[in-house]
N, C-alpha and C positions, 0 to 999 in steps of 0.2 A: 694466818698462814703469812699475809702481806705484814702485819703486824709484827711478828714474831723475826722476819727478813730483816725488818726496820732496824729493828734491835741487836739483833747481831750483828751487820754490818755497821750500825753507831757503836757499839761495844768493840769490835774488831780494828777501825779505824782511830779509837779514842787510845785503847792499849798499845794497838800495833805502831803506831807513828815515833815511840820516844822510841821503842825497841827497833824500830827502822834507821831511826837515827845514830843510834849505838852502834848500829852495825854497820856502819857508814864508815862511823869515826874509826871504829877498829879495823877496818880493812884499810883505810888510809893512814893508819898511824907511822910514824917514822920514830927509829930509836932517840932517846933523849939526848940530848945534851951531855958530854961525859962528864961535866959537873956535877949533875943532877944524880942524885942518889935512889935507888928504886925503894932503898931500903926504909925509906923515909915516905911514903908512898907519895909520891910528887902529883900535884894535879892534873890536871891535862888529858891530852889523848895519846903523848908519844909511850914508846916502848920504853920501860926500862928493865934493867939488867942485874942482877945480883947472885953473888957465890953463896952456896947454902953446903954444909958439911952434912955425908949420907951419914945416917947415924942406924939403919935396919933397911930391910925390905921383906916384903912377905906376897903370897901369892897364893890364891884363893880360887878353887875350882868349882863350879855348878854344874849342875845336871850333866855328870858323865868323868868326871876326874879329870887327871892329865891326859887320858886319849881322848878326848871329847867333850861337848860342850862349854862353856862361856868359862874364861880365865880372865881375872881379876889383879895385875901387877900394880904394886903402890910401894912408894919410899918413903922411907922416914926421914924427915931433912929437918937441921939445926940451923934456924937464918939467924943472920949477922944480929935482929934483935934478941938473939938467945931464945927466941920461943921455936918450939917443936911440933911441926906438921905433918900430914900426911897427904901423899900427892900421890892420884894414879897416874900412871905411867903406861907405854906402849912394852910388848914385849922384849924389841930389843934394847931400850934404855934398860928394863931389870934386869937382863942379860948382862949389859955393860956396867952395871952400878957393881957398888963394892963398900962395906961399912967401913969408914974411917976415910974415904974418895971424895971429892967433890962434884957438885952438880950445878950448872949455870940455870939460873932460873928467868924467864922473860916475863915480864909483869905490867900489865895495863889496868889504870883506874885501882891499884891497890890489889888486883886478881891476878893470880899464876897463872897463864896461858902458854908456858912453852915450857919443857924439861929438856936440858941436854948434858948429856954426860958420855965424855970419850968421843965427841964426834957422831953421837946418836940422838936424833932428836925427839921429841912427844910434843906433841901440841893439839889442843881443843879449844874453839873459842869460846869467850864467857860465856854463863849461864844468862842473861839477858839476848844474847843475841842468835841462840840455839834457838829460842821462841819466836822468830821472826814467823818460819814456817806456819807455827801451830796458831797464830792470828789472823796469819793470809787466808787458810784454810777456812777460818770460822767465817773470816768475810766473804768469802767465795761460798759459802752454803748458804748464808743470808741473803746474797746475791740473787742466788738459784731459785730461792724461796719467793723473793719479790718477781722474779719472772717468771717463775710457773703460776704464779695468783693473776699477774697480769695480764696472760693468754689463758686463763680458766676460770673456772666458778671458786679457786681458791680452797676448795675444800679437801683434804686428806685422804688418800684412797690406795687402792694398788698400784694407779698409774702414776702418783707420786711417786711410789716407789720405785717405780719400773723407771722413773726418768730420772731420780736422784742418783741411781746407781753410776751409771755413767757421769754424769755430772760432775759427782765428786770423785770418780776416779781420775776424771781430765784435773780436777782441784788440786789431789794429790801429786801427779807430775808437775803441774804449773808449780806447786809452793816450791817443791823441790827444784825446780830450774832456778825460781825466783830468788832463794837463796844463794843459789849458788852462781846466778849472775849478780845479784848485789854485791858478795864477797870478791867476784872478778872484775868489779869494775864494770858491767855492762859492756862486755866485748860485741861485735856484730856478731858471732856464734850465737851467744844466749838469745840477742834477738831474734833470730832464724828459728833456732829452737823453739821459743816462747811461741812464735805463730803455726811454727808446724805442729806442735804437739798440743795446744792450750786455745789458740785464737781459733783456727778451723773447726777441729773438731768441737769447740763449744756452739760455734756457728752451727754445724750440723747439728746437735741435738736440741738446740733453738728451733730449727726448721722443720724437725721431727715434731716438736710440741705444738706449731702451727699448724700441722694439716690436720 
C-alpha cells in the first residue's frame, strides 16, 4: 500500500503540474490586443475574439424528455476560416440564437471557451483545466495510502475501507474548493474554506487512525 500510494502521488504531481499551470494561465488571461486575430489561433495566453455565423441549432433530451432529465443545447457555427463546427451552449444562449444571426466566440489557445449571443453568454473552462480536480483527488488518495501505511501494518482490510471513506470524502470537498480557489485567484475566503473543510477534518481523521 505504501508503494501504491507513492506511485499515485508521483503520477498526480507529474500529470497535474502542467494542468495547474494551464489553469492559472487561463484564469489570468487578458483580452488579446485589438490587432490580434483569434481566427489565426494566436499563440500565448490572451483571450481572442471572433464572430461566427449561426447556421443551425439543436436540442437533445436525455432521460425524461422536455419535462425532465438532461438537455443538451448546441449551435452550428460557420467560422471566419469557413469551417463549420458545433458548440455546446447554455439554454439562454440557445434561445437567443437564430439561424443567420451572429455569435461572438471567446478563444484561448485555439479552444473556444465562451459563446455570446445577444448579450447572453455561455462559457466553460478548457478541457485540460477541468482535469485539475481529478489529478488533485488522485494525489490525495495516494497521500492517504502513504499515511495509513505509515501508521499501521499497511495491509488492506476493513479498517482501511472505514478509514478511506471519510478521507476521500474530505478529498472530494477539498478538490472542489481547490479548483474554485485556483480559478478565483486564491482569495482569503478560499483559504479559510480549505482550512475549515479540509485541513481540520483531515487532521481529525488522522488522529482517529493514531488511536
